[in-house]
C-alpha positions in Angstrom: 111.0 102.0 51.2 108.2 99.8 52.4 105.7 102.7 52.2 106.9 103.5 48.7 106.5 99.9 47.7 102.9 99.7 49.2 101.9 102.9 47.4 103.3 101.6 44.1 101.3 98.3 44.6 98.2 100.3 45.4 98.6 102.4 42.2 99.2 99.2 40.1 96.0 97.7 41.5 94.1 100.9 40.9 95.1 101.0 37.2 94.3 97.3 36.8 90.9 97.9 38.4 90.1 100.9 36.1 91.1 98.9 33.1 89.0 95.9 34.2 85.9 98.2 34.7 86.5 99.6 31.3 86.8 96.2 29.6 83.8 94.9 31.5 81.6 97.8 30.6 82.7 97.7 26.9 82.1 93.9 26.8 85.8 93.3 25.9 86.5 91.1 29.0 85.2 87.6 28.5 84.2 85.7 31.6 84.0 82.0 32.1 80.6 81.2 33.5 80.3 77.6 34.8 78.2 76.1 37.6 79.9 76.9 40.9 79.1 76.2 44.5 78.6 79.6 46.1 79.7 78.6 49.6 83.0 77.3 48.2 83.6 80.6 46.4 82.8 82.6 49.6 85.0 80.4 51.7 87.9 80.8 49.2 87.4 84.6 49.2 87.6 84.8 53.0 91.1 83.3 52.9 92.2 86.3 50.8 90.7 89.1 53.0 93.4 91.6 53.9 92.2 92.1 57.5 93.3 89.5 59.9 90.0 89.9 61.7 87.5 87.0 61.8 84.6 87.3 59.5 81.4 85.8 60.8 80.0 83.2 58.3 76.3 82.2 58.0 74.6 79.9 55.5 71.2 78.4 55.3 72.9 75.0 54.6 71.2 74.6 51.2 73.5 73.7 48.3 73.6 77.0 46.3 74.9 76.7 42.7 75.1 79.6 40.3 76.8 80.1 36.9 79.8 82.2 37.8 83.4 83.0 37.1 84.8 81.8 40.4 87.9 84.1 40.3 85.9 87.2 39.5 83.2 86.5 42.1 85.9 85.8 44.6 87.3 89.3 43.8 83.9 90.9 44.4 83.5 89.2 47.8 87.1 90.1 48.9 86.5 93.7 47.9 83.2 94.0 49.8 84.7 92.5 53.0 87.8 94.6 52.8 85.6 97.7 52.3 83.5 96.8 55.3 86.6 96.7 57.5 88.2 99.7 55.8 85.1 102.0 55.9 83.1 100.6 58.8 85.0 102.3 61.6 86.9 100.8 64.5 85.7 97.5 66.0 83.4 96.8 63.1 82.0 93.3 62.8 81.5 91.7 59.4 79.2 88.8 58.4 78.9 87.1 55.1 75.6 85.2 54.6 74.6 82.9 51.8 71.0 81.7 51.2 68.5 80.9 48.5 65.7 83.4 47.8 63.3 82.2 45.2 65.3 81.5 42.0 68.3 83.4 43.3 71.5 82.5 45.1 72.1 85.4 47.5 75.4 86.6 49.0 75.3 89.3 51.6 78.2 91.2 53.2 76.9 93.0 56.2 78.6 95.1 58.8 77.7 97.0 62.0 79.8 100.0 61.1 79.0 103.6 60.2 76.9 102.6 57.1 76.5 104.4 53.8 74.8 107.8 53.8 71.4 107.8 52.1 72.6 110.4 49.5 75.4 108.1 48.5 73.5 104.9 48.0 72.5 105.7 44.4 76.1 106.8 43.5 78.3 104.4 45.5 78.7 102.0 42.5 79.7 104.8 40.1 83.3 104.9 39.0 85.4 107.3 41.0 82.6 108.1 43.5 83.7 108.3 47.1 81.7 109.1 50.2 84.5 110.8 52.0 85.8 113.0 49.2 89.4 112.5 50.1 90.5 110.0 47.6 93.5 108.9 49.7 95.0 105.4 49.5 93.4 104.3 52.8 89.8 105.1 51.6 90.2 104.5 47.9 89.3 106.3 44.8 85.9 104.8 44.1 87.0 102.1 41.7 86.4 98.9 43.7 82.6 99.0 43.9 82.3 100.1 40.3 84.3 97.0 39.4 82.1 94.8 41.6 79.0 96.1 39.9 80.5 95.5 36.4 81.4 91.9 37.4 78.0 91.1 38.9 76.2 92.6 35.8 78.4 90.5 33.6 77.1 87.5 35.6 73.5 88.7 34.8 73.0 89.5 38.5 72.4 92.5 40.7 74.2 94.2 43.6 72.8 96.8 45.9 73.4 98.4 49.3 70.9 98.9 52.1 71.1 99.8 55.8 71.8 97.3 58.4 69.9 97.3 61.7 70.6 99.2 64.0 73.5 100.6 61.9 75.9 99.6 59.2 75.6 98.5 55.6 74.4 95.4 53.8 75.7 94.7 50.3 73.5 92.1 48.6 74.4 90.1 45.5 71.7 88.2 43.6 72.7 85.6 41.0 70.4 83.2 39.1 70.5 79.9 41.0 71.1 76.7 39.1 68.5 74.1 39.8 70.4 71.3 41.5 67.8 68.6 40.6 68.0 69.6 36.9 71.8 69.3 37.0 71.5 65.8 38.5 69.0 64.5 35.9 
């Protein structure tokens, strides 16, 4: 009964994600962009990670503020961290970093797992694309990263994937940073 319940929950979440991607891409889902402290959003997201494993956390200590919908950005970070644990292989380590890069607030989710094959990097954010081809409930159906991309685009930002050194994957989100001095004046 528990397995049936979990599968039903997975299907409900899948349908909700597909509908969300469709609404985001069609511009029918409004988002509430307000100045948000990025480190607070990341810390909140890490309380919702499915894995009970510890996520390493790094920050440059600078106050990072970006116009964001806190709930949607939290969803993106949770998805990326859960993917790192779900696809990175056994004993994978995950680190979430935040820092300022020029005019951007940057959030990186990095792991030391198996990484993303080069041929998949251009397609990994496409709806229903999977790298394993199985589409089972454990690996997913290629909806989560498409939703992440849609959410980040709606924020006016970018998301990409690169290789970690010596192995693994790094997902990088860049959002326009809000100038803290301008907000205070």
